PyMOL Python script that loads the backbone (N, CA, C, O; Angstrom):
from pymol import cmd

cmd.read_pdbstr("""\
ATOM      1  N   MET A   1       0.839  -1.190   0.000  1.00  0.00           N
ATOM      2  CA  MET A   1       0.000   0.000   0.000  1.00  0.00           C
ATOM      3  C   MET A   1       0.878   1.245   0.000  1.00  0.00           C
ATOM      4  O   MET A   1       1.892   1.318   0.694  1.00  0.00           O
ATOM      5  N   ALA A   2       0.465   2.200  -0.783  1.00  0.00           N
ATOM      6  CA  ALA A   2       1.241   3.432  -0.926  1.00  0.00           C
ATOM      7  C   ALA A   2       0.753   4.491   0.056  1.00  0.00           C
ATOM      8  O   ALA A   2      -0.437   4.585   0.355  1.00  0.00           O
ATOM      9  N   ILE A   3       1.696   5.281   0.548  1.00  0.00           N
ATOM     10  CA  ILE A   3       1.360   6.425   1.393  1.00  0.00           C
ATOM     11  C   ILE A   3       1.609   7.678   0.571  1.00  0.00           C
ATOM     12  O   ILE A   3       2.689   7.873   0.013  1.00  0.00           O
ATOM     13  N   ILE A   4       0.580   8.528   0.507  1.00  0.00           N
ATOM     14  CA  ILE A   4       0.679   9.759  -0.275  1.00  0.00           C
ATOM     15  C   ILE A   4       0.404  10.954   0.630  1.00  0.00           C
ATOM     16  O   ILE A   4      -0.154  10.807   1.718  1.00  0.00           O
ATOM     17  N   GLU A   5       0.799  12.127   0.173  1.00  0.00           N
ATOM     18  CA  GLU A   5       0.447  13.365   0.866  1.00  0.00           C
ATOM     19  C   GLU A   5      -0.732  13.991   0.144  1.00  0.00           C
ATOM     20  O   GLU A   5      -0.772  14.031  -1.086  1.00  0.00           O
ATOM     21  N   ILE A   6      -1.677  14.473   0.905  1.00  0.00           N
ATOM     22  CA  ILE A   6      -2.804  15.204   0.337  1.00  0.00           C
ATOM     23  C   ILE A   6      -2.464  16.680   0.429  1.00  0.00           C
ATOM     24  O   ILE A   6      -2.132  17.189   1.499  1.00  0.00           O
ATOM     25  N   LEU A   7      -2.551  17.364  -0.713  1.00  0.00           N
ATOM     26  CA  LEU A   7      -2.198  18.779  -0.795  1.00  0.00           C
ATOM     27  C   LEU A   7      -3.450  19.635  -0.822  1.00  0.00           C
ATOM     28  O   LEU A   7      -4.500  19.201  -1.296  1.00  0.00           O
ATOM     29  N   LEU A   8      -3.336  20.859  -0.309  1.00  0.00           N
ATOM     30  CA  LEU A   8      -4.441  21.802  -0.430  1.00  0.00           C
ATOM     31  C   LEU A   8      -4.578  22.149  -1.905  1.00  0.00           C
ATOM     32  O   LEU A   8      -3.637  22.673  -2.501  1.00  0.00           O
ATOM     33  N   PRO A   9      -5.738  21.865  -2.508  1.00  0.00           N
ATOM     34  CA  PRO A   9      -5.886  22.083  -3.954  1.00  0.00           C
ATOM     35  C   PRO A   9      -6.014  23.555  -4.324  1.00  0.00           C
ATOM     36  O   PRO A   9      -6.380  24.396  -3.503  1.00  0.00           O
ATOM     37  N   LYS A  10      -5.703  23.839  -5.583  1.00  0.00           N
ATOM     38  CA  LYS A  10      -5.903  25.183  -6.124  1.00  0.00           C
ATOM     39  C   LYS A  10      -7.402  25.408  -6.274  1.00  0.00           C
ATOM     40  O   LYS A  10      -8.120  24.538  -6.769  1.00  0.00           O
ATOM     41  N   MET A  11      -7.873  26.576  -5.846  1.00  0.00           N
ATOM     42  CA  MET A  11      -9.309  26.837  -5.860  1.00  0.00           C
ATOM     43  C   MET A  11      -9.695  28.041  -6.697  1.00  0.00           C
ATOM     44  O   MET A  11     -10.841  28.487  -6.637  1.00  0.00           O
ATOM     45  N   GLY A  12      -8.788  28.566  -7.459  1.00  0.00           N
ATOM     46  CA  GLY A  12      -9.072  29.728  -8.289  1.00  0.00           C
ATOM     47  C   GLY A  12      -7.826  30.561  -8.465  1.00  0.00           C
ATOM     48  O   GLY A  12      -6.868  30.441  -7.702  1.00  0.00           O
ATOM     49  N   GLU A  13      -7.847  31.403  -9.471  1.00  0.00           N
ATOM     50  CA  GLU A  13      -6.683  32.225  -9.820  1.00  0.00           C
ATOM     51  C   GLU A  13      -6.179  33.076  -8.659  1.00  0.00           C
ATOM     52  O   GLU A  13      -4.973  33.163  -8.430  1.00  0.00           O
ATOM     53  N   SER A  14      -7.099  33.705  -7.925  1.00  0.00           N
ATOM     54  CA  SER A  14      -6.680  34.672  -6.909  1.00  0.00           C
ATOM     55  C   SER A  14      -6.622  34.091  -5.494  1.00  0.00           C
ATOM     56  O   SER A  14      -6.321  34.816  -4.546  1.00  0.00           O
ATOM     57  N   VAL A  15      -6.903  32.805  -5.341  1.00  0.00           N
ATOM     58  CA  VAL A  15      -6.902  32.187  -4.017  1.00  0.00           C
ATOM     59  C   VAL A  15      -5.539  31.555  -3.755  1.00  0.00           C
ATOM     60  O   VAL A  15      -5.133  30.628  -4.455  1.00  0.00           O
ATOM     61  N   ALA A  16      -4.834  32.061  -2.744  1.00  0.00           N
ATOM     62  CA  ALA A  16      -3.487  31.579  -2.436  1.00  0.00           C
ATOM     63  C   ALA A  16      -3.438  30.752  -1.157  1.00  0.00           C
ATOM     64  O   ALA A  16      -2.465  30.039  -0.912  1.00  0.00           O
ATOM     65  N   GLU A  17      -4.503  30.847  -0.329  1.00  0.00           N
ATOM     66  CA  GLU A  17      -4.505  30.132   0.942  1.00  0.00           C
ATOM     67  C   GLU A  17      -5.934  29.875   1.393  1.00  0.00           C
ATOM     68  O   GLU A  17      -6.884  30.472   0.884  1.00  0.00           O
ATOM     69  N   ALA A  18      -6.064  28.972   2.361  1.00  0.00           N
ATOM     70  CA  ALA A  18      -7.371  28.647   2.932  1.00  0.00           C
ATOM     71  C   ALA A  18      -7.187  28.338   4.413  1.00  0.00           C
ATOM     72  O   ALA A  18      -6.094  27.992   4.861  1.00  0.00           O
ATOM     73  N   THR A  19      -8.278  28.470   5.160  1.00  0.00           N
ATOM     74  CA  THR A  19      -8.274  28.140   6.582  1.00  0.00           C
ATOM     75  C   THR A  19      -8.911  26.768   6.775  1.00  0.00           C
ATOM     76  O   THR A  19      -9.978  26.486   6.230  1.00  0.00           O
ATOM     77  N   ILE A  20      -8.249  25.923   7.553  1.00  0.00           N
ATOM     78  CA  ILE A  20      -8.796  24.608   7.891  1.00  0.00           C
ATOM     79  C   ILE A  20      -9.892  24.843   8.930  1.00  0.00           C
ATOM     80  O   ILE A  20      -9.607  25.302  10.036  1.00  0.00           O
ATOM     81  N   THR A  21     -11.148  24.531   8.583  1.00  0.00           N
ATOM     82  CA  THR A  21     -12.244  24.827   9.505  1.00  0.00           C
ATOM     83  C   THR A  21     -12.723  23.616  10.297  1.00  0.00           C
ATOM     84  O   THR A  21     -13.107  23.753  11.459  1.00  0.00           O
ATOM     85  N   LYS A  22     -12.705  22.411   9.675  1.00  0.00           N
ATOM     86  CA  LYS A  22     -13.210  21.235  10.397  1.00  0.00           C
ATOM     87  C   LYS A  22     -12.679  19.961   9.768  1.00  0.00           C
ATOM     88  O   LYS A  22     -12.756  19.782   8.553  1.00  0.00           O
ATOM     89  N   PHE A  23     -12.137  19.070  10.602  1.00  0.00           N
ATOM     90  CA  PHE A  23     -11.758  17.740  10.131  1.00  0.00           C
ATOM     91  C   PHE A  23     -13.023  16.888  10.073  1.00  0.00           C
ATOM     92  O   PHE A  23     -13.736  16.771  11.070  1.00  0.00           O
ATOM     93  N   VAL A  24     -13.304  16.300   8.928  1.00  0.00           N
ATOM     94  CA  VAL A  24     -14.463  15.427   8.759  1.00  0.00           C
ATOM     95  C   VAL A  24     -14.075  13.982   9.078  1.00  0.00           C
ATOM     96  O   VAL A  24     -14.889  13.210   9.585  1.00  0.00           O
ATOM     97  N   VAL A  25     -12.830  13.626   8.777  1.00  0.00           N
ATOM     98  CA  VAL A  25     -12.304  12.277   9.020  1.00  0.00           C
ATOM     99  C   VAL A  25     -11.200  12.371  10.073  1.00  0.00           C
ATOM    100  O   VAL A  25     -10.350  13.259  10.010  1.00  0.00           O
ATOM    101  N   ASN A  26     -11.216  11.470  11.021  1.00  0.00           N
ATOM    102  CA  ASN A  26     -10.200  11.440  12.071  1.00  0.00           C
ATOM    103  C   ASN A  26      -9.035  10.538  11.687  1.00  0.00           C
ATOM    104  O   ASN A  26      -9.175   9.660  10.835  1.00  0.00           O
ATOM    105  N   THR A  27      -7.903  10.753  12.309  1.00  0.00           N
ATOM    106  CA  THR A  27      -6.724   9.921  12.097  1.00  0.00           C
ATOM    107  C   THR A  27      -7.082   8.456  12.337  1.00  0.00           C
ATOM    108  O   THR A  27      -7.729   8.115  13.327  1.00  0.00           O
ATOM    109  N   GLY A  28      -6.647   7.590  11.404  1.00  0.00           N
ATOM    110  CA  GLY A  28      -6.907   6.159  11.522  1.00  0.00           C
ATOM    111  C   GLY A  28      -8.203   5.698  10.888  1.00  0.00           C
ATOM    112  O   GLY A  28      -8.435   4.496  10.763  1.00  0.00           O
ATOM    113  N   GLU A  29      -9.056   6.632  10.484  1.00  0.00           N
ATOM    114  CA  GLU A  29     -10.329   6.264   9.864  1.00  0.00           C
ATOM    115  C   GLU A  29     -10.149   5.910   8.400  1.00  0.00           C
ATOM    116  O   GLU A  29      -9.348   6.517   7.690  1.00  0.00           O
ATOM    117  N   GLN A  30     -10.913   4.912   7.960  1.00  0.00           N
ATOM    118  CA  GLN A  30     -10.940   4.556   6.547  1.00  0.00           C
ATOM    119  C   GLN A  30     -11.989   5.408   5.861  1.00  0.00           C
ATOM    120  O   GLN A  30     -12.991   5.794   6.463  1.00  0.00           O
ATOM    121  N   THR A  31     -11.742   5.694   4.587  1.00  0.00           N
ATOM    122  CA  THR A  31     -12.673   6.493   3.810  1.00  0.00           C
ATOM    123  C   THR A  31     -12.660   6.016   2.367  1.00  0.00           C
ATOM    124  O   THR A  31     -11.745   5.309   1.945  1.00  0.00           O
ATOM    125  N   GLU A  32     -13.665   6.403   1.626  1.00  0.00           N
ATOM    126  CA  GLU A  32     -13.758   6.040   0.218  1.00  0.00           C
ATOM    127  C   GLU A  32     -13.404   7.241  -0.643  1.00  0.00           C
ATOM    128  O   GLU A  32     -13.477   8.388  -0.204  1.00  0.00           O
ATOM    129  N   ALA A  33     -13.018   6.950  -1.879  1.00  0.00           N
ATOM    130  CA  ALA A  33     -12.677   8.008  -2.830  1.00  0.00           C
ATOM    131  C   ALA A  33     -13.805   9.029  -2.916  1.00  0.00           C
ATOM    132  O   ALA A  33     -14.982   8.671  -2.933  1.00  0.00           O
ATOM    133  N   ASP A  34     -13.435  10.292  -2.968  1.00  0.00           N
ATOM    134  CA  ASP A  34     -14.336  11.430  -3.130  1.00  0.00           C
ATOM    135  C   ASP A  34     -15.154  11.789  -1.887  1.00  0.00           C
ATOM    136  O   ASP A  34     -15.926  12.747  -1.924  1.00  0.00           O
ATOM    137  N   GLU A  35     -15.004  11.048  -0.796  1.00  0.00           N
ATOM    138  CA  GLU A  35     -15.655  11.458   0.448  1.00  0.00           C
ATOM    139  C   GLU A  35     -14.865  12.620   1.045  1.00  0.00           C
ATOM    140  O   GLU A  35     -13.637  12.627   0.966  1.00  0.00           O
ATOM    141  N   PRO A  36     -15.545  13.606   1.643  1.00  0.00           N
ATOM    142  CA  PRO A  36     -14.824  14.748   2.216  1.00  0.00           C
ATOM    143  C   PRO A  36     -13.934  14.341   3.387  1.00  0.00           C
ATOM    144  O   PRO A  36     -14.331  13.560   4.251  1.00  0.00           O
ATOM    145  N   LEU A  37     -12.718  14.892   3.392  1.00  0.00           N
ATOM    146  CA  LEU A  37     -11.778  14.672   4.493  1.00  0.00           C
ATOM    147  C   LEU A  37     -11.771  15.847   5.456  1.00  0.00           C
ATOM    148  O   LEU A  37     -11.685  15.673   6.671  1.00  0.00           O
ATOM    149  N   VAL A  38     -11.864  17.067   4.883  1.00  0.00           N
ATOM    150  CA  VAL A  38     -11.719  18.277   5.680  1.00  0.00           C
ATOM    151  C   VAL A  38     -12.515  19.408   5.029  1.00  0.00           C
ATOM    152  O   VAL A  38     -12.653  19.464   3.807  1.00  0.00           O
ATOM    153  N   GLU A  39     -13.034  20.304   5.861  1.00  0.00           N
ATOM    154  CA  GLU A  39     -13.710  21.503   5.368  1.00  0.00           C
ATOM    155  C   GLU A  39     -12.733  22.667   5.447  1.00  0.00           C
ATOM    156  O   GLU A  39     -11.996  22.811   6.422  1.00  0.00           O
ATOM    157  N   ILE A  40     -12.739  23.496   4.403  1.00  0.00           N
ATOM    158  CA  ILE A  40     -11.842  24.649   4.335  1.00  0.00           C
ATOM    159  C   ILE A  40     -12.638  25.892   3.971  1.00  0.00           C
ATOM    160  O   ILE A  40     -13.738  25.804   3.426  1.00  0.00           O
ATOM    161  N   ALA A  41     -12.068  27.053   4.279  1.00  0.00           N
ATOM    162  CA  ALA A  41     -12.710  28.324   3.954  1.00  0.00           C
ATOM    163  C   ALA A  41     -11.672  29.273   3.371  1.00  0.00           C
ATOM    164  O   ALA A  41     -10.538  29.348   3.844  1.00  0.00           O
ATOM    165  N   THR A  42     -12.084  29.996   2.332  1.00  0.00           N
ATOM    166  CA  THR A  42     -11.263  31.067   1.779  1.00  0.00           C
ATOM    167  C   THR A  42     -12.064  32.352   1.904  1.00  0.00           C
ATOM    168  O   THR A  42     -13.194  32.340   2.392  1.00  0.00           O
ATOM    169  N   ASP A  43     -11.481  33.460   1.463  1.00  0.00           N
ATOM    170  CA  ASP A  43     -12.227  34.716   1.519  1.00  0.00           C
ATOM    171  C   ASP A  43     -13.366  34.736   0.504  1.00  0.00           C
ATOM    172  O   ASP A  43     -14.223  35.618   0.557  1.00  0.00           O
ATOM    173  N   LYS A  44     -13.386  33.775  -0.421  1.00  0.00           N
ATOM    174  CA  LYS A  44     -14.409  33.753  -1.459  1.00  0.00           C
ATOM    175  C   LYS A  44     -15.417  32.616  -1.309  1.00  0.00           C
ATOM    176  O   LYS A  44     -16.589  32.788  -1.646  1.00  0.00           O
ATOM    177  N   VAL A  45     -14.982  31.457  -0.809  1.00  0.00           N
ATOM    178  CA  VAL A  45     -15.865  30.288  -0.804  1.00  0.00           C
ATOM    179  C   VAL A  45     -15.463  29.302   0.297  1.00  0.00           C
ATOM    180  O   VAL A  45     -14.298  29.223   0.688  1.00  0.00           O
ATOM    181  N   ASP A  46     -16.455  28.554   0.786  1.00  0.00           N
ATOM    182  CA  ASP A  46     -16.191  27.420   1.671  1.00  0.00           C
ATOM    183  C   ASP A  46     -16.241  26.162   0.815  1.00  0.00           C
ATOM    184  O   ASP A  46     -17.035  26.078  -0.122  1.00  0.00           O
ATOM    185  N   SER A  47     -15.404  25.192   1.132  1.00  0.00           N
ATOM    186  CA  SER A  47     -15.298  24.006   0.289  1.00  0.00           C
ATOM    187  C   SER A  47     -14.855  22.818   1.132  1.00  0.00           C
ATOM    188  O   SER A  47     -14.623  22.942   2.335  1.00  0.00           O
ATOM    189  N   GLU A  48     -14.742  21.662   0.478  1.00  0.00           N
ATOM    190  CA  GLU A  48     -14.240  20.452   1.111  1.00  0.00           C
ATOM    191  C   GLU A  48     -13.106  19.888   0.268  1.00  0.00           C
ATOM    192  O   GLU A  48     -13.077  20.067  -0.950  1.00  0.00           O
ATOM    193  N   VAL A  49     -12.178  19.209   0.922  1.00  0.00           N
ATOM    194  CA  VAL A  49     -11.115  18.498   0.219  1.00  0.00           C
ATOM    195  C   VAL A  49     -11.470  17.017   0.303  1.00  0.00           C
ATOM    196  O   VAL A  49     -11.552  16.468   1.402  1.00  0.00           O
ATOM    197  N   PRO A  50     -11.686  16.354  -0.851  1.00  0.00           N
ATOM    198  CA  PRO A  50     -12.091  14.950  -0.843  1.00  0.00           C
ATOM    199  C   PRO A  50     -10.906  13.987  -0.778  1.00  0.00           C
ATOM    200  O   PRO A  50      -9.769  14.352  -1.076  1.00  0.00           O
ATOM    201  N   ALA A  51     -11.201  12.758  -0.383  1.00  0.00           N
ATOM    202  CA  ALA A  51     -10.202  11.688  -0.433  1.00  0.00           C
ATOM    203  C   ALA A  51      -9.901  11.384  -1.896  1.00  0.00           C
ATOM    204  O   ALA A  51     -10.824  11.267  -2.702  1.00  0.00           O
ATOM    205  N   PRO A  52      -8.624  11.255  -2.253  1.00  0.00           N
ATOM    206  CA  PRO A  52      -8.271  10.992  -3.645  1.00  0.00           C
ATOM    207  C   PRO A  52      -8.617   9.572  -4.087  1.00  0.00           C
ATOM    208  O   PRO A  52      -8.901   9.335  -5.261  1.00  0.00           O
ATOM    209  N   GLU A  53      -8.592   8.629  -3.142  1.00  0.00           N
ATOM    210  CA  GLU A  53      -8.869   7.218  -3.416  1.00  0.00           C
ATOM    211  C   GLU A  53      -9.381   6.580  -2.135  1.00  0.00           C
ATOM    212  O   GLU A  53      -9.393   7.216  -1.081  1.00  0.00           O
ATOM    213  N   ASP A  54      -9.806   5.315  -2.224  1.00  0.00           N
ATOM    214  CA  ASP A  54     -10.138   4.572  -1.015  1.00  0.00           C
ATOM    215  C   ASP A  54      -8.872   4.423  -0.179  1.00  0.00           C
ATOM    216  O   ASP A  54      -7.792   4.200  -0.727  1.00  0.00           O
ATOM    217  N   GLY A  55      -8.993   4.544   1.129  1.00  0.00           N
ATOM    218  CA  GLY A  55      -7.809   4.377   1.965  1.00  0.00           C
ATOM    219  C   GLY A  55      -8.044   4.820   3.392  1.00  0.00           C
ATOM    220  O   GLY A  55      -9.183   4.947   3.842  1.00  0.00           O
ATOM    221  N   THR A  56      -6.937   5.055   4.106  1.00  0.00           N
ATOM    222  CA  THR A  56      -6.969   5.407   5.525  1.00  0.00           C
ATOM    223  C   THR A  56      -6.176   6.683   5.762  1.00  0.00           C
ATOM    224  O   THR A  56      -5.057   6.831   5.271  1.00  0.00           O
ATOM    225  N   LEU A  57      -6.763   7.599   6.516  1.00  0.00           N
ATOM    226  CA  LEU A  57      -6.054   8.816   6.896  1.00  0.00           C
ATOM    227  C   LEU A  57      -5.036   8.458   7.975  1.00  0.00           C
ATOM    228  O   LEU A  57      -5.411   7.990   9.050  1.00  0.00           O
ATOM    229  N   ILE A  58      -3.760   8.674   7.697  1.00  0.00           N
ATOM    230  CA  ILE A  58      -2.702   8.331   8.649  1.00  0.00           C
ATOM    231  C   ILE A  58      -2.492   9.449   9.659  1.00  0.00           C
ATOM    232  O   ILE A  58      -2.449   9.202  10.864  1.00  0.00           O
ATOM    233  N   GLU A  59      -2.362  10.682   9.170  1.00  0.00           N
ATOM    234  CA  GLU A  59      -2.180  11.804  10.100  1.00  0.00           C
ATOM    235  C   GLU A  59      -2.490  13.124   9.414  1.00  0.00           C
ATOM    236  O   GLU A  59      -2.309  13.288   8.207  1.00  0.00           O
ATOM    237  N   TRP A  60      -2.964  14.055  10.230  1.00  0.00           N
ATOM    238  CA  TRP A  60      -3.123  15.434   9.778  1.00  0.00           C
ATOM    239  C   TRP A  60      -1.800  16.146   9.979  1.00  0.00           C
ATOM    240  O   TRP A  60      -1.157  15.984  11.016  1.00  0.00           O
ATOM    241  N   LEU A  61      -1.387  16.932   9.000  1.00  0.00           N
ATOM    242  CA  LEU A  61      -0.153  17.710   9.095  1.00  0.00           C
ATOM    243  C   LEU A  61      -0.434  19.159   9.470  1.00  0.00           C
ATOM    244  O   LEU A  61       0.486  19.961   9.627  1.00  0.00           O
ATOM    245  N   VAL A  62      -1.722  19.486   9.613  1.00  0.00           N
ATOM    246  CA  VAL A  62      -2.171  20.836   9.970  1.00  0.00           C
ATOM    247  C   VAL A  62      -3.214  20.701  11.076  1.00  0.00           C
ATOM    248  O   VAL A  62      -3.650  19.595  11.396  1.00  0.00           O
ATOM    249  N   GLY A  63      -3.607  21.820  11.652  1.00  0.00           N
ATOM    250  CA  GLY A  63      -4.627  21.813  12.692  1.00  0.00           C
ATOM    251  C   GLY A  63      -5.824  22.660  12.298  1.00  0.00           C
ATOM    252  O   GLY A  63      -5.732  23.503  11.405  1.00  0.00           O
ATOM    253  N   GLU A  64      -6.952  22.433  12.971  1.00  0.00           N
ATOM    254  CA  GLU A  64      -8.123  23.270  12.725  1.00  0.00           C
ATOM    255  C   GLU A  64      -7.771  24.710  13.079  1.00  0.00           C
ATOM    256  O   GLU A  64      -7.169  24.976  14.119  1.00  0.00           O
ATOM    257  N   GLY A  65      -8.151  25.629  12.205  1.00  0.00           N
ATOM    258  CA  GLY A  65      -7.847  27.040  12.401  1.00  0.00           C
ATOM    259  C   GLY A  65      -6.575  27.488  11.703  1.00  0.00           C
ATOM    260  O   GLY A  65      -6.326  28.687  11.576  1.00  0.00           O
ATOM    261  N   ASP A  66      -5.760  26.530  11.247  1.00  0.00           N
ATOM    262  CA  ASP A  66      -4.521  26.881  10.542  1.00  0.00           C
ATOM    263  C   ASP A  66      -4.824  27.481   9.173  1.00  0.00           C
ATOM    264  O   ASP A  66      -5.767  27.069   8.498  1.00  0.00           O
ATOM    265  N   VAL A  67      -4.019  28.449   8.777  1.00  0.00           N
ATOM    266  CA  VAL A  67      -4.078  29.014   7.425  1.00  0.00           C
ATOM    267  C   VAL A  67      -3.003  28.308   6.613  1.00  0.00           C
ATOM    268  O   VAL A  67      -1.828  28.312   6.977  1.00  0.00           O
ATOM    269  N   VAL A  68      -3.424  27.699   5.501  1.00  0.00           N
ATOM    270  CA  VAL A  68      -2.558  26.824   4.715  1.00  0.00           C
ATOM    271  C   VAL A  68      -2.453  27.348   3.287  1.00  0.00           C
ATOM    272  O   VAL A  68      -3.447  27.769   2.696  1.00  0.00           O
ATOM    273  N   ALA A  69      -1.247  27.318   2.743  1.00  0.00           N
ATOM    274  CA  ALA A  69      -1.019  27.764   1.364  1.00  0.00           C
ATOM    275  C   ALA A  69      -1.468  26.694   0.374  1.00  0.00           C
ATOM    276  O   ALA A  69      -1.369  25.498   0.647  1.00  0.00           O
ATOM    277  N   VAL A  70      -1.964  27.141  -0.780  1.00  0.00           N
ATOM    278  CA  VAL A  70      -2.304  26.221  -1.866  1.00  0.00           C
ATOM    279  C   VAL A  70      -1.064  25.403  -2.214  1.00  0.00           C
ATOM    280  O   VAL A  70       0.027  25.953  -2.361  1.00  0.00           O
ATOM    281  N   GLY A  71      -1.234  24.091  -2.344  1.00  0.00           N
ATOM    282  CA  GLY A  71      -0.126  23.205  -2.671  1.00  0.00           C
ATOM    283  C   GLY A  71       0.605  22.643  -1.466  1.00  0.00           C
ATOM    284  O   GLY A  71       1.449  21.760  -1.612  1.00  0.00           O
ATOM    285  N   GLN A  72       0.289  23.147  -0.263  1.00  0.00           N
ATOM    286  CA  GLN A  72       0.930  22.648   0.958  1.00  0.00           C
ATOM    287  C   GLN A  72       0.312  21.306   1.348  1.00  0.00           C
ATOM    288  O   GLN A  72      -0.892  21.106   1.194  1.00  0.00           O
ATOM    289  N   ALA A  73       1.136  20.391   1.851  1.00  0.00           N
ATOM    290  CA  ALA A  73       0.644  19.098   2.336  1.00  0.00           C
ATOM    291  C   ALA A  73      -0.191  19.317   3.594  1.00  0.00           C
ATOM    292  O   ALA A  73       0.236  20.008   4.519  1.00  0.00           O
ATOM    293  N   ILE A  74      -1.388  18.722   3.621  1.00  0.00           N
ATOM    294  CA  ILE A  74      -2.255  18.866   4.789  1.00  0.00           C
ATOM    295  C   ILE A  74      -2.456  17.545   5.530  1.00  0.00           C
ATOM    296  O   ILE A  74      -2.849  17.543   6.697  1.00  0.00           O
ATOM    297  N   ALA A  75      -2.187  16.407   4.850  1.00  0.00           N
ATOM    298  CA  ALA A  75      -2.392  15.104   5.487  1.00  0.00           C
ATOM    299  C   ALA A  75      -1.563  14.034   4.797  1.00  0.00           C
ATOM    300  O   ALA A  75      -1.134  14.187   3.654  1.00  0.00           O
ATOM    301  N   ARG A  76      -1.347  12.930   5.538  1.00  0.00           N
ATOM    302  CA  ARG A  76      -0.744  11.724   4.961  1.00  0.00           C
ATOM    303  C   ARG A  76      -1.843  10.677   4.894  1.00  0.00           C
ATOM    304  O   ARG A  76      -2.622  10.519   5.834  1.00  0.00           O
ATOM    305  N   PHE A  77      -1.901   9.958   3.766  1.00  0.00           N
ATOM    306  CA  PHE A  77      -3.019   9.071   3.455  1.00  0.00           C
ATOM    307  C   PHE A  77      -2.485   7.765   2.894  1.00  0.00           C
ATOM    308  O   PHE A  77      -1.651   7.773   1.988  1.00  0.00           O
ATOM    309  N   GLU A  78      -2.955   6.644   3.424  1.00  0.00           N
ATOM    310  CA  GLU A  78      -2.545   5.337   2.913  1.00  0.00           C
ATOM    311  C   GLU A  78      -3.598   4.840   1.934  1.00  0.00           C
ATOM    312  O   GLU A  78      -4.757   4.637   2.298  1.00  0.00           O
ATOM    313  N   VAL A  79      -3.183   4.648   0.690  1.00  0.00           N
ATOM    314  CA  VAL A  79      -4.083   4.189  -0.359  1.00  0.00           C
ATOM    315  C   VAL A  79      -4.340   2.701  -0.165  1.00  0.00           C
ATOM    316  O   VAL A  79      -3.408   1.927   0.055  1.00  0.00           O
ATOM    317  N   ALA A  80      -5.607   2.301  -0.246  1.00  0.00           N
ATOM    318  CA  ALA A  80      -5.971   0.895  -0.069  1.00  0.00           C
ATOM    319  C   ALA A  80      -5.610   0.089  -1.310  1.00  0.00           C
ATOM    320  O   ALA A  80      -5.927   0.490  -2.430  1.00  0.00           O
ATOM    321  N   GLY A  81      -4.943  -1.055  -1.107  1.00  0.00           N
ATOM    322  CA  GLY A  81      -4.636  -1.984  -2.200  1.00  0.00           C
ATOM    323  C   GLY A  81      -3.724  -1.408  -3.255  1.00  0.00           C
ATOM    324  O   GLY A  81      -3.301  -0.256  -3.162  1.00  0.00           O
ATOM    325  N   GLY A  82      -3.419  -2.208  -4.259  1.00  0.00           N
ATOM    326  CA  GLY A  82      -2.603  -1.760  -5.383  1.00  0.00           C
ATOM    327  C   GLY A  82      -1.150  -1.567  -5.020  1.00  0.00           C
ATOM    328  O   GLY A  82      -0.795  -1.473  -3.845  1.00  0.00           O
ATOM    329  N   ASP A  83      -0.316  -1.510  -6.035  1.00  0.00           N
ATOM    330  CA  ASP A  83       1.121  -1.290  -5.867  1.00  0.00           C
ATOM    331  C   ASP A  83       1.508   0.018  -6.517  1.00  0.00           C
ATOM    332  O   ASP A  83       2.167   0.024  -7.557  1.00  0.00           O
ATOM    333  N   GLN A  84       1.109   1.123  -5.920  1.00  0.00           N
ATOM    334  CA  GLN A  84       1.413   2.426  -6.500  1.00  0.00           C
ATOM    335  C   GLN A  84       2.741   2.920  -5.970  1.00  0.00           C
ATOM    336  O   GLN A  84       3.142   2.597  -4.852  1.00  0.00           O
ATOM    337  N   SER A  85       3.427   3.720  -6.804  1.00  0.00           N
ATOM    338  CA  SER A  85       4.675   4.297  -6.329  1.00  0.00           C
ATOM    339  C   SER A  85       4.709   5.770  -6.579  1.00  0.00           C
ATOM    340  O   SER A  85       5.691   6.431  -6.243  1.00  0.00           O
TER     341      SER A  85
END
""", "prot")
cmd.dss("prot")
cmd.show_as("cartoon", "prot")
cmd.util.cbc("prot")
cmd.orient("prot")
């Protein structure tokens, strides 16, 4: 099983950062692809960051209330099955 980093996605041309507002999934929880992991807020919109694939959230690299730059790693995630590298 591969361990990947989940990055804060780009949300628009003028959005450079977002605030982590709520963890939807806790460390150690399994989740399915496209299920929300965390809620985020920018000055323009509130959004969710989904799980990229089926797997388990290993750890959060940020905390609720943290302001995070686009492209910054926010979590470590273990992908279920497969031999990805």
